[in-house]
N, C-alpha and C positions, 0 to 999 in steps of 0.2 A: 286652237286649244279648246278643250271641252268646258262648257259652262258647269258651274257647281251643281245646278239642279239636274243636269244630264248625268253627271258623275254619280250623284246620289241615287238617281233612278236606276242606273246600271248596276251599282254595287250594293244597294240596300238588301236585296235578297241574300246575297253572300254573307253580309254582316249578320243578318238576322239568323240565318241557318247556323253559322259558326257560333253565334251566341247560344243557340239552343243546344248544340253539341257540347259546348263548354258547361252550360248549366246542368245538362244531364250527367256529364262526367264529374260534377261536383257533388252528386248525390250518392248515397249508399245504394248499391244495386240490389234489388230484391230477387229472390228466386222466382223465375217465371215458368219453368217447366216442372213436370211431375217427377222426372228423373234427371240425373246429372247430364246425360246425353241430350235430352230435350232442352234443358236449360242452356247448355253449351251451344246447341244448334240455333236456338232462337236468338240468343245474344249476338252470335257471330253473323247471322243473317241480318240482324238490325244494323251491325257495323257496315255491311255491304250496302244496304239500302240507304243509310245516312249519307255515306260518301258517294254513292251513285247520284243522289239528289244534289249534293254539294258540287260534284263535278259539273252537272248540267248548269247550275247557277254560275259557276266560275267560267265555264265555257261561253255562256251567253255574255258575260261581262268582258272577257278577254277578246272575244271576236265581234264586239259591237261595231257595226258599220265598217267591217274590214272585208276586203275582197278575198284574201287568202285566209283560209280557216286554220287556226292553230290548235292542235290537240295536245301538244306537249306541255305547254304552260299550265293548263288546268290540272294535268296529272302531277306535275311538280308541286303545285299548290296543295293538292290532296295529300300527297306523301308527307310534305312538311307539316301540314296541319295535323295529320295523324300522329306524327312523331311528337309534336307539341302537346297533343291531347294525352298521349301516354305519359309524358313527363309530368303534366298537370295532375293526372290520376295518381302518380306516385306520391303526391303530397296530400291526397285526400284520405282522411281516416276511413278505413273499411274498404278501400280500393287499392288495387295494385296495378302496376304497369306490366302489361304483357305485350311483348313486341310482335307476337302473332297477330294482334289486333291491327297493327299497321299493315300487315299483309292482307287482311280482310278489307281494310279501308281502301287499299290500293286496288284490290279486286273489284270493288264497287266502282272506282274511277275508271278502270280499264273496261268494264262492261258498258258503262255509260259512253265512254269514248268510242267503243266499237259500234254501238248502236247509232251514235251520231254520225260516225264515219260512213256507215251504210246509208243512212238517211241523206247525207250531203253528196254521196257519190252517185246516187241515182237521179 
């Protein structure tokens, strides 16, 4: 069984990153692009990047000291956290839940998983 310090070391980046996503989702979102299309693109690329990084952190935690690498559990985590993030946003004044965001979150996880798979295959 893992010691508490080891467990904390392994999962702290995941918890911190999830906390940052939660905090960001709690804020009113400013307009970041000059046009609607720019704003939409920047915000959705941010979703991809956020969940790309989260996938890497979860992947590291799930596969800690394992011989067989698991790509599915981090992806399931990403999807479930993306869904919970949209539910959370539906309660935040000035924010709305858009289920397309879960698709962009999932895309970030899939890209990270693909890159890690290529890395571990070679």
